[in-house]
Each structure stands twice: as C-alpha cells, then as structure tokens.
C-alpha positions as CSV (number, residue, x, y, z in Angstrom):
1,M,0.0,0.1,0.3
2,L,1.3,3.7,-0.7
3,L,-0.1,5.9,1.6
4,S,0.8,9.6,2.8
5,G,-1.2,10.2,6.0
6,R,-3.4,8.7,8.9
7,G,-3.4,4.8,7.3
8,S,-7.4,4.4,8.1
9,N,-7.6,2.6,5.0
10,L,-4.6,0.6,5.6
11,K,-5.7,-0.1,9.3
12,A,-9.4,-1.1,7.4
13,L,-7.2,-4.0,4.8
14,I,-4.9,-5.0,8.4
15,D,-8.3,-6.0,10.4
16,G,-10.0,-7.6,7.4
17,A,-6.5,-9.9,6.5
18,A,-7.2,-11.1,10.3
19,H,-10.4,-12.8,8.7
20,A,-10.4,-16.4,7.3
21,D,-11.9,-15.7,4.0
22,A,-9.2,-12.4,3.6
23,S,-7.8,-13.8,0.7
24,Y,-5.3,-11.8,0.5
25,R,-1.9,-10.4,2.8
26,L,0.0,-7.3,3.1
27,V,3.1,-7.5,2.6
28,G,4.7,-3.8,2.5
29,A,3.8,-0.3,3.6
30,F,4.9,3.0,1.7
31,S,5.1,6.6,2.2
32,D,6.2,9.7,0.7
33,R,6.1,10.9,4.4
34,R,8.2,9.8,7.4
35,E,5.6,11.3,10.1
36,A,2.7,9.4,8.1
37,P,0.6,8.1,11.1
38,G,-0.6,5.3,8.8
39,L,2.7,3.9,9.0
40,S,2.2,3.1,13.0
41,F,-0.4,0.7,12.1
42,A,1.9,-1.3,9.7
43,T,4.6,-1.5,12.0
44,A,2.2,-3.0,14.7
45,A,1.1,-5.4,12.6
46,D,4.6,-6.7,11.7
47,I,3.9,-5.0,7.9
48,P,7.6,-4.2,6.2
49,T,7.4,-0.1,6.0
50,A,9.6,2.4,4.1
51,V,9.8,6.1,3.3
52,F,10.6,7.4,0.1
53,E,10.6,11.1,0.8
54,P,10.9,13.1,-3.1
55,K,13.2,15.8,-1.5
56,S,15.9,13.0,-1.2
57,F,15.7,12.3,-4.9
58,T,17.2,14.6,-7.7
59,D,13.7,14.3,-9.7
60,K,10.1,12.2,-9.8
61,A,11.5,9.3,-12.2
62,S,14.4,8.4,-9.7
63,Y,12.1,8.5,-7.0
64,E,9.5,6.6,-8.3
65,A,12.5,4.1,-10.0
66,A,13.5,3.3,-5.8
67,L,9.8,3.5,-4.7
68,F,8.7,0.8,-6.6
69,A,11.8,-1.2,-6.5
70,A,11.3,-1.5,-3.3
71,V,7.6,-2.2,-3.4
72,E,8.3,-5.3,-6.3
73,L,11.0,-6.5,-3.8
74,V,8.5,-7.2,-1.0
75,G,7.1,-9.6,-3.9
76,A,3.3,-7.3,-4.0
77,E,1.4,-8.1,-6.9
78,L,-1.4,-5.4,-6.2
79,V,-0.4,-2.4,-5.1
80,V,-3.0,0.2,-3.5
81,L,-3.0,3.7,-3.2
82,A,-5.0,4.8,-0.4
83,G,-5.0,8.4,0.8
84,Y,-1.4,8.8,-1.5
85,M,-1.4,12.4,-2.6
86,R,1.1,11.9,-5.3
87,I,0.2,11.5,-9.3
88,V,2.1,8.6,-10.2
89,S,3.9,8.9,-13.6
90,A,2.8,7.7,-16.8
91,A,5.6,5.4,-17.2
92,S,4.8,4.1,-13.8
93,V,1.5,3.6,-14.6
94,A,2.3,1.8,-17.5
95,A,4.9,-0.1,-15.6
96,W,2.2,-1.6,-13.2
97,H,-0.8,-1.9,-15.5
98,G,-3.9,-3.8,-14.0
99,R,-1.6,-4.0,-10.7
100,L,-2.3,-0.1,-9.4
101,I,-5.8,0.6,-7.6
102,N,-6.7,3.7,-6.0
103,I,-9.7,5.1,-3.5
104,H,-11.0,8.1,-4.3
105,P,-14.1,9.9,-2.3
106,S,-16.8,10.5,-4.8
107,L,-18.8,8.8,-7.5
108,L,-16.5,9.1,-10.5
109,P,-16.4,10.2,-13.5
110,A,-17.7,12.9,-11.0
111,Y,-15.4,15.3,-9.0
112,P,-11.9,13.5,-9.9
113,G,-9.1,15.2,-7.4
114,L,-9.2,17.2,-4.4
115,D,-12.1,18.8,-2.1
116,T,-14.9,16.2,-3.3
117,H,-17.2,16.3,-0.3
118,A,-17.4,20.6,-0.6
119,R,-17.6,20.5,-4.4
120,V,-20.9,18.0,-4.0
121,L,-22.0,20.7,-1.3
122,R,-21.4,23.3,-3.5
123,D,-23.2,22.2,-6.5
124,G,-26.2,20.8,-4.1
125,G,-25.9,17.5,-5.2
126,D,-28.0,14.7,-3.1
127,L,-25.8,11.6,-3.5
128,H,-22.1,11.3,-2.7
129,G,-19.9,8.5,-1.9
130,A,-16.6,6.8,-3.1
131,S,-15.2,4.9,-5.8
132,V,-12.3,2.5,-6.2
133,H,-10.8,2.1,-9.4
134,Y,-8.1,1.3,-11.7
135,V,-5.1,3.8,-12.0
136,T,-4.3,4.7,-15.4
137,A,-1.9,7.8,-16.9
138,V,-5.5,10.2,-16.3
139,L,-5.9,11.3,-13.0
140,D,-8.9,9.4,-11.4
141,A,-10.1,8.5,-14.8
142,G,-9.3,4.4,-14.8
143,P,-12.3,1.8,-14.9
144,V,-13.9,1.9,-12.1
145,L,-14.6,-1.5,-10.3
146,M,-16.8,-0.7,-7.3
147,Q,-18.7,2.2,-5.5
148,V,-20.4,2.7,-2.5
149,Q,-23.2,5.8,-2.4
150,I,-24.5,7.8,0.7
151,A,-27.5,10.9,0.6
152,I,-26.6,14.0,1.5
153,D,-28.6,15.6,4.0
154,A,-29.6,19.0,4.9
155,G,-27.0,20.7,7.3
156,D,-24.3,18.3,6.0
157,T,-20.7,19.8,5.9
158,P,-17.7,18.3,4.2
159,E,-16.8,17.4,8.1
160,T,-20.0,15.5,8.6
161,I,-19.8,13.7,5.1
162,A,-16.3,12.8,5.5
163,A,-17.2,11.2,8.9
164,R,-20.3,9.2,7.2
165,L,-18.2,8.1,4.7
166,L,-15.1,6.7,6.3
167,P,-16.5,3.6,7.1
168,C,-18.3,2.9,4.0
169,E,-14.3,3.8,2.2
170,H,-13.3,1.0,4.7
171,A,-15.9,-1.6,3.8
172,L,-15.5,-0.8,-0.2
173,L,-11.8,-1.0,-0.3
174,L,-11.7,-4.4,1.7
175,A,-14.6,-5.7,-0.4
176,A,-12.6,-4.7,-3.3
177,V,-9.1,-5.9,-2.7
178,K,-10.7,-9.5,-1.5
179,L,-12.7,-9.7,-5.0
180,I,-9.8,-8.6,-7.2
181,A,-7.4,-11.3,-4.5
182,Q,-10.1,-14.3,-5.2
183,G,-9.1,-13.9,-8.9
184,R,-12.6,-13.2,-10.3
185,V,-11.6,-9.4,-11.6
186,T,-9.7,-9.4,-14.9
187,L,-8.7,-6.0,-16.5
188,D,-8.5,-6.1,-20.5
189,R,-7.2,-2.5,-21.4
190,E,-9.8,-0.1,-19.9
191,L,-12.4,-3.1,-19.8
192,L,-13.3,-4.9,-16.6
193,R,-14.8,-8.5,-16.2
194,V,-16.2,-9.9,-13.1
195,D,-16.7,-13.6,-12.9
196,G,-16.2,-13.7,-17.0
197,Q,-18.5,-11.0,-17.3
198,L,-18.2,-7.5,-18.9
199,L,-18.6,-4.9,-16.2
200,A,-21.3,-2.4,-18.0
201,A,-21.4,-0.1,-14.8
202,P,-19.4,-0.2,-11.4
203,L,-20.0,-2.8,-8.9
204,L,-22.1,-1.2,-6.1
205,L,-21.7,-2.2,-2.0
206,A,-24.2,-1.3,0.3
207,C,-22.6,-0.9,3.4
208,A,-25.9,-0.3,5.9
209,G,-28.7,-1.8,6.6
210,P,-30.5,-5.1,5.9
211,S,-28.7,-5.3,2.5
212,K,-25.4,-5.0,3.3
213,G,-22.7,-6.5,1.1
214,I,-22.6,-6.4,-2.5
215,V,-24.3,-9.6,-4.5
216,L,-22.0,-11.6,-6.6
217,A,-22.0,-15.1,-7.9
218,A,-20.7,-17.5,-5.5
219,N,-17.2,-17.0,-4.1
220,L,-14.4,-18.8,-6.4
221,D,-12.6,-21.5,-4.8
222,T,-9.1,-19.7,-5.4
223,P,-5.4,-20.0,-3.3
224,D,-4.9,-17.0,-1.2
225,R,-2.3,-14.6,-3.0
226,S,-0.1,-11.5,-1.6
227,W,-0.7,-8.0,-1.9
C-alpha cells in the first residue's frame, strides 16, 4: 500500500486480513512522508514499511524508480493507493498496468481530484460516495470496479460527510481487494470483467442496513495471494 497520511484504510485492510476469508495478505506499506501516522499501523502488525521522500531524489523518475523497486522487492502483486497524495507518472502506471488501484472519495467520473465533499455540496448534489478504480495515466479516470453511495443530508458539511462516508470507504476497499485477490476481476485494456462477465457499470456496495454487502456470484475457490 502507498499512503501519505493517517492510514485508516490501511488499518481496515490489516483488520480484514485477520479473517479466514480474506484471500490476501499485506506485504508492505510505503509512504512519501516520514511522519505519516498510518505507518504505525503497519509496524504494529509486523508489516514491513519504508519511506521514500521525494526531496531526497533528483527528480520524480528516480523517486518512483526507487519506490516501485522496493514495492516489487516485497513481492506485491497489487498496489493500493489509499490517501497517497501524489500523482503516479505515466511511466510507472504503464509498468504496473492492471496492478494499481486507488480509492477516491466521490462517485467517479464526478469530482476527480481534491475537495470532493465541498464540491458536491457547492453543486447542491443529493448523492455522494466513494469509488475504487484502476489507476491510469489520467487522474482518477481509470475503470471503476466498485462504488458505495451515501445521501447528502440537509445541514451537511464537508466534515460530516467525511465522517459518515469513512466507514463505508473502509468496507468498499476491503470488498474490492478481496474480489481481486480471489482472482475474479480481470482488466483488458480499459475493460473490466468480474467472474468473466463484462462490467457495464461499477458494482455497488451497500454498507448499511439489511442489504449490507454486495450481490455477486458465489465465491471462487482460489488459493490465497500476496497483496
């Protein structure tokens, strides 16, 4: 996982990995900030960590070369960007095509980039959420695998939206990573397939109420993998 901040999504994946049906394991946590609080979650769980500060490198290419060499060294098969506040270069995206996913706090393609909660409020939107998508060279424009939706309530602020959405983001990322780890997702250029079926629209996760969960075909019996 690549992160820059508090690491709540990392903590959610660490907790999820303890379950018997996880189908994945975390092999490393990497950050561009030495003081990133989220690294402490990985340390506590005996997950290797490393920090690569861009200011220590002559340019972005050398920074990313060192970062992704370390990611490859720990045997990662999938890289999760969760609160990683840097844009990955087109060269690195190409080298890791189909092995980079990102969680973004909006219902993509709406509101790519920053300040998504404030922007949806400014536009008077009544629905918001989060998306897990594959990373491409265009910011927040890759194929979307799965989303979760929440309603915008009267009197909401960016802070109240963020607080209400966060547990749903955690559930969303965990569900997406498990689905990929089970070998059920394939990416062919820009086309996503789940259980061999072309995905015409993102899968929707219900994170509250009696319908909590996602309706999919029965789990495939596949061996665990390292993520």
